[in-house]
ZAMARGU-4260 file (C-alpha; in steps of 0.2 Angstrom, whole numbers, plus 5000, padded with zeros to 4 digits):
<rodrens>
0) 5440/4667/5178 | 5453/4676/5172 | 5453/4682/5152 | 5471/4690/5146 | 5464/4709/5143
5) 5467/4709/5123 | 5456/4695/5122 | 5444/4703/5131 | 5444/4717/5120 | 5442/4705/5105
10) 5427/4697/5112 | 5420/4713/5118 | 5421/4719/5100 | 5413/4703/5092 | 5400/4702/5107
15) 5399/4717/5113 | 5404/4723/5132 | 5392/4715/5142 | 5395/4700/5136 | 5413/4696/5145
20) 5404/4697/5161 | 5391/4684/5158 | 5405/4673/5148 | 5415/4675/5167 | 5399/4670/5177
25) 5396/4655/5164 | 5414/4650/5168 | 5412/4651/5185 | 5398/4640/5186 | 5407/4626/5177
30) 5424/4627/5188 | 5434/4636/5174 | 5450/4646/5179 | 5455/4652/5163 | 5449/4657/5147
35) 5459/4664/5132 | 5458/4665/5112 | 5464/4651/5103 | 5482/4660/5095 | 5486/4663/5081
40) 5469/4670/5078 | 5458/4657/5066 | 5458/4662/5048 | 5442/4653/5044 | 5428/4667/5043
45) 5420/4668/5062 | 5402/4672/5058 | 5387/4661/5050 | 5374/4666/5038 | 5362/4667/5055
50) 5373/4680/5062 | 5381/4669/5075 | 5399/4675/5084 | 5413/4660/5080 | 5425/4660/5093
55) 5438/4646/5096 | 5442/4647/5115 | 5456/4636/5127 | 5449/4634/5143 | 5454/4624/5160
60) 5454/4616/5170 | 5449/4604/5162 | 5462/4610/5148 | 5451/4607/5133 | 5449/4616/5115
65) 5431/4623/5110 | 5422/4633/5097 | 5413/4647/5108 | 5396/4651/5096 | 5386/4667/5102
70) 5369/4665/5093 | 5358/4681/5090 | 5340/4678/5099 | 5324/4671/5090 | 5323/4657/5080
75) 5339/4653/5077 | 5341/4654/5096 | 5334/4638/5097 | 5351/4629/5089 | 5359/4624/5107
80) 5344/4613/5112 | 5340/4606/5093 | 5358/4602/5095 | 5357/4592/5110 | 5340/4582/5103
85) 5349/4579/5088 | 5364/4573/5100 | 5352/4560/5111 | 5343/4554/5095 | 5356/4542/5090
90) 5370/4541/5101 | 5383/4530/5091 | 5379/4541/5075 | 5383/4557/5086 | 5398/4550/5095
95) 5406/4547/5076 | 5398/4561/5066 | 5391/4575/5077 | 5400/4587/5087 | 5397/4585/5107
100) 5391/4601/5116 | 5398/4598/5134 | 5392/4612/5144 | 5373/4619/5145 | 5371/4633/5134
105) 5365/4649/5143 | 5352/4662/5136 | 5360/4678/5142 | 5348/4693/5148 | 5348/4703/5129
110) 5339/4682/5122 | 5355/4678/5115 | 5361/4662/5117 | 5380/4657/5121 | 5384/4638/5116
115) 5400/4627/5120 | 5404/4614/5106 | 5418/4603/5105 | 5431/4604/5087 | 5429/4592/5076
120) 5442/4580/5073 | 5459/4582/5078 | 5459/4600/5079 | 5455/4619/5067 | 5470/4616/5057
125) 5466/4597/5051 | 5448/4600/5049 | 5441/4608/5033 | 5423/4612/5026 | 5417/4601/5013
130) 5414/4614/4999 | 5434/4619/4999 | 5439/4600/4994 | 5444/4595/4978 | 5431/4588/4967
135) 5435/4571/4969 | 5437/4572/4990 | 5419/4579/4990 | 5413/4566/4979 | 5420/4554/4992
140) 5414/4564/5005 | 5396/4566/5000 | 5393/4547/4995 | 5399/4541/5015 | 5386/4557/5021
145) 5373/4552/5012 | 5375/4534/5017 | 5377/4540/5034 | 5361/4548/5034 | 5350/4536/5028
150) 5359/4519/5032 | 5367/4524/5049 | 5359/4539/5056 | 5338/4534/5052 | 5342/4515/5050
155) 5333/4512/5067 | 5318/4524/5062 | 5316/4518/5044 | 5315/4501/5050 | 5300/4503/5060
160) 5292/4519/5049 | 5276/4517/5039 | 5276/4528/5027 | 5262/4543/5026 | 5251/4547/5010
165) 5253/4566/5005 | 5248/4574/4991 | 5261/4584/4981 | 5255/4599/4984 | 5254/4595/5003
170) 5272/4591/5004 | 5278/4603/4996 | 5269/4617/5006 | 5276/4607/5021 | 5294/4606/5015
175) 5295/4622/5012 | 5289/4627/5027 | 5292/4647/5034 | 5296/4652/5016 | 5281/4648/5011
180) 5267/4648/5025 | 5263/4667/5031 | 5267/4676/5017 | 5288/4668/5016 | 5299/4673/5004
185) 5296/4663/4990 | 5276/4664/4991 | 5278/4684/4991 | 5291/4682/4977 | 5279/4672/4966
190) 5265/4682/4970 | 5274/4697/4964 | 5280/4690/4949 | 5263/4684/4945 | 5267/4666/4942
195) 5250/4662/4951 | 5235/4659/4943 | 5231/4665/4930 | 5248/4661/4924 | 5251/4648/4911
200) 5251/4629/4922 | 5263/4626/4910 | 5283/4629/4907 | 5295/4625/4894 | 5313/4620/4896
205) 5322/4613/4882 | 5308/4608/4874 | 5300/4600/4885 | 5282/4604/4891 | 5280/4605/4913
210) 5271/4610/4926 | 5273/4628/4934 | 5280/4623/4951 | 5271/4636/4959 | 5256/4632/4954
215) 5260/4614/4959 | 5265/4621/4976 | 5247/4630/4976 | 5237/4617/4976 | 5220/4615/4964
220) 5225/4623/4947 | 5214/4613/4936 | 5228/4607/4923 | 5236/4598/4936 | 5235/4583/4945
225) 5238/4583/4965 | 5241/4565/4967 | 5246/4556/4984 | 5261/4549/4987 | 5269/4538/5002
230) 5282/4548/5011 | 5296/4542/5022 | 5299/4553/5037 | 5314/4553/5048 | 5331/4563/5056
235) 5334/4577/5047 | 5349/4590/5047 | 5338/4604/5038 | 5352/4614/5031 | 5365/4601/5024
240) 5374/4611/5013 | 5393/4605/5011 | 5401/4619/5021 | 5391/4612/5036 | 5401/4596/5033
245) 5418/4596/5043 | 5430/4582/5036 | 5447/4580/5047 | 5463/4574/5036 | 5479/4564/5044
250) 5496/4567/5037 | 5486/4576/5023 | 5475/4566/5018 | 5456/4569/5018 | 5446/4556/5029
255) 5428/4556/5020 | 5422/4543/5033 | 5426/4552/5048 | 5413/4569/5042 | 5405/4579/5057
260) 5389/4588/5053 | 5386/4605/5061 | 5374/4621/5062 | 5360/4609/5066 | 5348/4623/5072
265) 5335/4616/5059 | 5337/4597/5066 | 5319/4588/5066 | 5314/4572/5072 | 5300/4570/5059
270) 5311/4577/5043 | 5307/4572/5025 | 5321/4560/5025 | 5324/4566/5006 | 5328/4584/5011
275) 5344/4582/5017 | 5350/4574/5002 | 5343/4585/4988 | 5350/4599/4998 | 5366/4590/4998
280) 5366/4587/4979 | 5361/4605/4975 | 5373/4615/4985 | 5385/4602/4976 | 5379/4608/4959
285) 5380/4628/4965 | 5398/4630/4956 | 5393/4623/4940 | 5376/4633/4937 | 5381/4649/4948
290) 5393/4656/4934 | 5384/4674/4928 | 5384/4666/4908 | 5372/4651/4911 | 5378/4634/4906
295) 5375/4632/4887 | 5358/4626/4882 | 5364/4608/4878 | 5373/4605/4893 | 5361/4612/4904
300) 5345/4602/4898 | 5359/4587/4899 | 5363/4592/4919 | 5343/4593/4923 | 5338/4577/4914
305) 5353/4568/4922 | 5346/4573/4939 | 5329/4569/4937 | 5329/4556/4925 | 5345/4548/4921
310) 5350/4542/4906 | 5370/4536/4901 | 5367/4547/4885 | 5366/4562/4893 | 5383/4560/4901
315) 5391/4565/4884 | 5384/4583/4886 | 5386/4585/4905 | 5405/4592/4913 | 5411/4575/4919
320) 5415/4583/4936 | 5396/4588/4938 | 5391/4569/4932 | 5401/4563/4946 | 5394/4574/4959
325) 5376/4568/4954 | 5379/4551/4954 | 5389/4552/4971 | 5373/4557/4979 | 5357/4552/4971
330) 5367/4534/4966 | 5370/4533/4983 | 5355/4536/4991 | 5345/4525/4979 | 5357/4510/4983
335) 5352/4513/5002 | 5333/4514/4998 | 5333/4500/4985 | 5320/4492/4994 | 5308/4506/4994
340) 5313/4507/4975 | 5300/4517/4963 | 5292/4527/4980 | 5308/4533/4986 | 5313/4540/4969
345) 5296/4548/4966 | 5300/4558/4986 | 5315/4562/4982 | 5309/4571/4966 | 5297/4582/4977
350) 5311/4586/4987 | 5321/4590/4974 | 5309/4602/4969 | 5305/4606/4987 | 5325/4612/4989
355) 5326/4618/4972 | 5312/4633/4975 | 5321/4637/4991 | 5338/4639/4982 | 5329/4653/4972
360) 5327/4663/4986 | 5344/4664/4991 | 5352/4680/4987 | 5369/4673/4988 | 5365/4662/4970
365) 5368/4670/4957 | 5353/4676/4943 | 5360/4661/4933 | 5360/4647/4949 | 5342/4654/4952
370) 5337/4652/4938 | 5345/4631/4937 | 5336/4628/4952 | 5318/4635/4944 | 5322/4624/4929
375) 5325/4610/4940 | 5312/4612/4951 | 5300/4610/4935 | 5308/4595/4927 | 5305/4589/4943
380) 5288/4590/4947 | 5285/4586/4929 | 5293/4570/4930 | 5283/4567/4950 | 5266/4570/4938
385) 5272/4558/4925 | 5278/4543/4937 | 5262/4545/4946 | 5248/4547/4933 | 5240/4531/4925
390) 5254/4523/4914 | 5269/4525/4928 | 5286/4527/4921 | 5281/4527/4902 | 5270/4543/4904
395) 5285/4556/4903 | 5283/4575/4900 | 5276/4579/4881 | 5290/4586/4870 | 5282/4602/4864
400) 5297/4609/4852 | 5314/4604/4856 | 5319/4624/4855 | 5303/4630/4865 | 5312/4638/4878
405) 5301/4651/4892 | 5312/4652/4906 | 5316/4669/4900 | 5301/4676/4907 | 5299/4685/4922
410) 5299/4676/4938 | 5315/4666/4934 | 5329/4674/4938 | 5326/4687/4926 | 5317/4704/4923
415) 5306/4713/4936 | 5304/4707/4955 | 5286/4714/4957 | 5270/4715/4946 | 5272/4732/4936
420) 5263/4748/4939 | 5255/4757/4925 | 5267/4768/4919 | 5261/4782/4906 | 5277/4786/4895
425) 5291/4773/4894 | 5300/4781/4880 | 5314/4775/4869 | 5330/4780/4882 | 5343/4777/4866
430) 5346/4771/4849 | 5358/4754/4850 | 5361/4750/4833 | 5352/4750/4817 | 5356/4743/4800
435) 5350/4744/4783 | 5340/4726/4778 | 5335/4729/4760 | 5318/4724/4766 | 5309/4738/4755
440) 5290/4733/4760 | 5277/4744/4766 | 5268/4726/4772 | 5285/4721/4783 | 5283/4716/4798
445) 5293/4715/4814 | 5297/4702/4828 | 5307/4700/4844 | 5311/4679/4844 | 5321/4671/4860
450) 5337/4680/4866 | 5331/4696/4859 | 5333/4691/4840 | 5326/4701/4826 | 5316/4695/4813
455) 5310/4703/4799 | 5297/4696/4787 | 5292/4705/4770 | 5274/4703/4761 | 5280/4686/4751
460) 5286/4678/4768 | 5304/4680/4766 | 5313/4681/4784 | 5328/4690/4788 | 5336/4688/4805
465) 5350/4697/4817 | 5357/4695/4834 | 5354/4706/4849 | 5370/4716/4842 | 5366/4717/4826
470) 5375/4702/4816 | 5364/4693/4804 | 5357/4675/4804 | 5351/4662/4792 | 5336/4667/4786
475) 5324/4662/4773 | 5317/4666/4756 | 5299/4669/4750 | 5288/4663/4740 | 5269/4667/4732
480) 5257/4669/4735 | 5259/4685/4745 | 5255/4686/4765 | 5238/4693/4766 | 5236/4711/4767
485) 5242/4722/4785 | 5252/4714/4798 | 5249/4695/4792 | 5263/4687/4799 | 5270/4685/4817
490) 5285/4679/4823 | 5289/4669/4841 | 5295/4674/4856 | 5301/4655/4864 | 5305/4647/4847
495) 5315/4652/4832 | 5298/4650/4821 | 5288/4661/4810 | 5271/4660/4804 | 5265/4669/4788
500) 5246/4667/4784 | 5242/4665/4766 | 5226/4662/4759 | 5217/4648/4766 | 5233/4642/4774
505) 5247/4645/4787 | 5265/4643/4784 | 5276/4640/4800 | 5296/4640/4797 | 5307/4636/4809
510) 5326/4638/4810 | 5331/4623/4822 | 5347/4625/4834 | 5357/4613/4823 | 5356/4626/4806
515) 5346/4626/4793 | 5328/4629/4789 | 5311/4618/4790 | 5294/4620/4784 | 5282/4614/4791
520) 5267/4607/4781 | 5255/4621/4777 | 5239/4621/4791 | 5226/4624/4781 | 5210/4634/4788
525) 5193/4631/4786 | 5190/4645/4776 | 5196/4660/4768 | 5192/4671/4781 | 5204/4669/4793
530) 5217/4683/4799 | 5230/4681/4814 | 5225/4690/4829 | 5238/4706/4835 | 5254/4698/4848
535) 5257/4681/4854 | 5272/4672/4857 | 5272/4656/4867 | 5256/4653/4855 | 5246/4662/4841
540) 5229/4665/4837 | 5219/4667/4821 | 5198/4673/4820 | 5186/4671/4807 | 5175/4683/4814
545) 5166/4671/4824 | 5178/4661/4833 | 5195/4664/4839 | 5206/4650/4838 | 5223/4649/4849
550) 5234/4637/4841 | 5251/4631/4845 | 5266/4638/4838 | 5274/4620/4837 | 5262/4614/4821
555) 5248/4625/4821 | 5235/4615/4830 | 5221/4622/4839 | 5223/4622/4858 | 5209/4632/4864
560) 5193/4643/4856 | 5183/4659/4861 | 5168/4665/4853 | 5171/4682/4843 | 5157/4697/4848
565) 5148/4701/4831 | 5155/4713/4819 | 5171/4710/4829 | 5184/4725/4822 | 5199/4722/4833
570) 5207/4708/4844 | 5224/4703/4853 | 5231/4690/4864 | 5245/4689/4878 | 5261/4679/4874
575) 5251/4662/4882 | 5234/4666/4878 | 5229/4670/4896 | 5221/4684/4892 | 5212/4689/4877
580) 5206/4703/4869 | 5191/4706/4856 | 5183/4722/4852 | 5168/4730/4843 | 5167/4745/4837
585) 5163/4754/4854 | 5163/4740/4867 | 5180/4728/4872 | 5179/4710/4879 | 5193/4706/4891
590) 5195/4687/4895 | 5205/4682/4908 | 5209/4664/4911 | 5200/4656/4926 | 5189/4673/4926
595) 5173/4679/4919 | 5175/4689/4904 | 5174/4708/4906 | 5167/4722/4895 | 5172/4741/4896
600) 5162/4754/4879 | 5172/4765/4872 | 5170/4780/4863 | 5171/4781/4846 | 5166/4793/4830
605) 5174/4796/4816 | 5180/4816/4817 | 5170/4828/4808 | 5155/4816/4803 | 5143/4826/4808
610) 5130/4825/4795 | 5116/4812/4802 | 5112/4805/4786 | 5133/4801/4782 | 5132/4793/4801
615) 5118/4781/4796 | 5126/4776/4779 | 5143/4774/4785 | 5150/4758/4792 | 5154/4759/4811
620) 5172/4764/4813 | 5186/4751/4819 | 5200/4754/4832 | 5214/4745/4838 | 5219/4734/4852
625) 5234/4727/4862 | 5238/4717/4876 | 5254/4717/4884 | 5265/4701/4886 | 5260/4693/4902
630) 5241/4701/4901 | 5245/4713/4914 | 5237/4728/4903 | 5224/4731/4889 | 5224/4745/4878
635) 5212/4751/4865 | 5212/4766/4852 | 5199/4774/4845 | 5195/4788/4833 | 5190/4797/4846
640) 5201/4789/4864 | 5213/4781/4873 | 5209/4769/4887 | 5222/4757/4897 | 5213/4745/4909
645) 5222/4732/4922 | 5217/4714/4921 | 5221/4711/4938 | 5207/4720/4945 | 5198/4726/4930
650) 5203/4744/4935 | 5202/4758/4919 | 5220/4765/4924 | 5221/4779/4910 | 5206/4787/4899
655) 5209/4801/4889 | 5200/4810/4872 | 5211/4810/4857 | 5216/4829/4849 | 5208/4833/4833
660) 5225/4831/4826 | 5226/4814/4831 | 5211/4809/4825 | 5212/4814/4809 | 5230/4804/4808
665) 5218/4789/4813 | 5210/4791/4798 | 5216/4776/4785 | 5222/4757/4789 | 5240/4758/4781
670) 5255/4755/4793 | 5247/4753/4809 | 5251/4744/4824 | 5247/4746/4842 | 5260/4739/4855
675) 5255/4738/4874 | 5273/4737/4884 | 5272/4726/4901 | 5269/4745/4913 | 5255/4749/4902
680) 5263/4762/4890 | 5258/4762/4872 | 5267/4764/4856 | 5254/4769/4842 | 5259/4765/4825
685) 5248/4776/4814 | 5250/4779/4794 | 5268/4776/4798 | 5273/4788/4812 | 5274/4781/4828
690) 5268/4792/4845 | 5265/4785/4863 | 5245/4790/4865 | 5246/4787/4886 | 5254/4804/4888
695) 5240/4820/4889 | 5241/4828/4871 | 5251/4812/4865 | 5270/4812/4861 | 5274/4811/4843
700) 5291/4803/4843 | 5304/4810/4830 | 5308/4797/4817 | 5316/4800/4798 | 5302/4792/4785
705) 5289/4783/4790 | 5289/4765/4798 | 5282/4749/4792 | 5280/4739/4808 | 5288/4742/4827
710) 5291/4727/4839 | 5295/4728/4861 | 5303/4713/4869 | 5292/4703/4879 | 5305/4707/4892
715) 5301/4728/4888 | 5318/4732/4887 | 5321/4733/4869 | 5311/4741/4857 | 5314/4740/4836
720) 5306/4750/4822 | 5307/4744/4801 | 5303/4758/4791 | 5296/4759/4774 | 5314/4759/4766
725) 5323/4744/4774 | 5331/4754/4790 | 5330/4743/4807 | 5334/4752/4821 | 5334/4746/4840
730) 5331/4757/4855 | 5333/4755/4875 | 5317/4756/4882
</rodrens>
């Protein structure tokens, strides 16, 4: 078989030197006497995401234009056999919408496969991937494709189909396949991010409480039902994104009804019928959600809800082209599957959840796009649980707080990609900005709100707020009676809310997105001995010395209660209260949701108190506790030592005795605060001076004056300090 020398050189460069001889042998077997590359050389990218090499060739006899595809060894190598299987499944559909494979594929000695496919349509010049078409043309194409998948390709199979009853977790596990099973990328990713138990079973998106989709795939969580749903199976492409659909044109007019499906290496005869439709929808939406800056919250929420629970009022907040794209896919599928009705809606929602989770593993999608897909998975799962519980479609996920949003937590496109190890010294790297606040109050409280906003609360409950760049935001005036002694205010990290503990009641102040200040009715306390618990973020907690009560930041309502140890000296909780630490003078109790509590002893005595008589009449000394935002670490500082534990395995990761200087400076209760980062670094504010005690000997940080309070952003990237003279400084960590 003759191959021009210049083509031999190009083929060897793309496929290797030994490939040409194999190609000649195959050509002789089928009767070709000539093979040459099509000229001018193909300008469309000549490789696929699997690493396959694509080369358009002209062969004879008989004269034909073909696409030569050289597929790497491995799982992708089954494409040739899968393609034949797909061609044989429904010949009439294949003739119209697949590309033929006129010659047998051949497995090369090195494990690669070479196959020859017909060119879609009238030729390469007049065929365009659907992803490169204009938006209106894309909508026409996806309507035809969805109708063809369900009404033509699967028509005969669905006529005889018997639905299979699958639990939600089984459906999702099966649909995710190798990205989940056997330590696949999604499961490994979720495990490294800590979104499995004991992570919170609930997430919040734009005011809606939604199930953690990772836990639903895992199954068996007591907070979530795992209902069985009827599922239809049929023929499935398996990777039907827009660029796997080729569309011909005539006289420069796109012919959407003549589409061709390519890259059938994931074809299956028993696929989730909704999987291709969901993949097509998400691939069509990626350009709308893939911008480095995510959609504004109102548009994002409207688009998410329009996908899973369409409402005409959502359209006003959606980019028209995105709304048209959703309608072209979702409504066309609904129309074809109208006879199956509600069960189809549930199956399609589950398909969306599975495909969206798969999309979060695609590195070619931006962080913003992967975050949107994670949100979509949670919204779709929430809608499934709502529609399958008693009460049916009327039982929608409850509104928790219209401004509440936890998708800035690690695990959804932002933050670290693994569970952090212990880092003793995560000191400030440089000051970002500073300002004079006017809050000259040695009992003021500092905290980070959503989007790294800074909030300062004075002793009368007056609130001042700033953006991460130092721009002022609306605040609120204080009032009498003043807050309790100590740090008796907390700033929510998910909502623009602040809680202030006043005698016998809690005051919750909210700053809605539309502006203004909203004060909820005071939350009465059972007695005057309730105190706010250190930390929190998604929720907050109070204690009265006997019971520790976890409360909703929305309205202060109790969520759960834990017993306090007798003579409790300190307490702290993680942002979602999945980890609660309480302590007596020489004993620390760590409660980790879903696990039995553990108890550790610590050394604690007042320095230089040598006299046994003085020891007898002196009350037990106190101590300080801190829990990292996710609860990965618990830190404790007594009058004698500093200790840090890892809650993942209960290990003690750091312990040392305080120096005499540190022990002396720990005396007194003024301007005290202990903060723990996600890596276990402790920041210790004692008598207005800030140090890092998780370094041998301690590290005293340079500062001017004394600090009233410090705060660490929940993602561990920023630290803020507020001096007793009202100077606010923000530092990069």
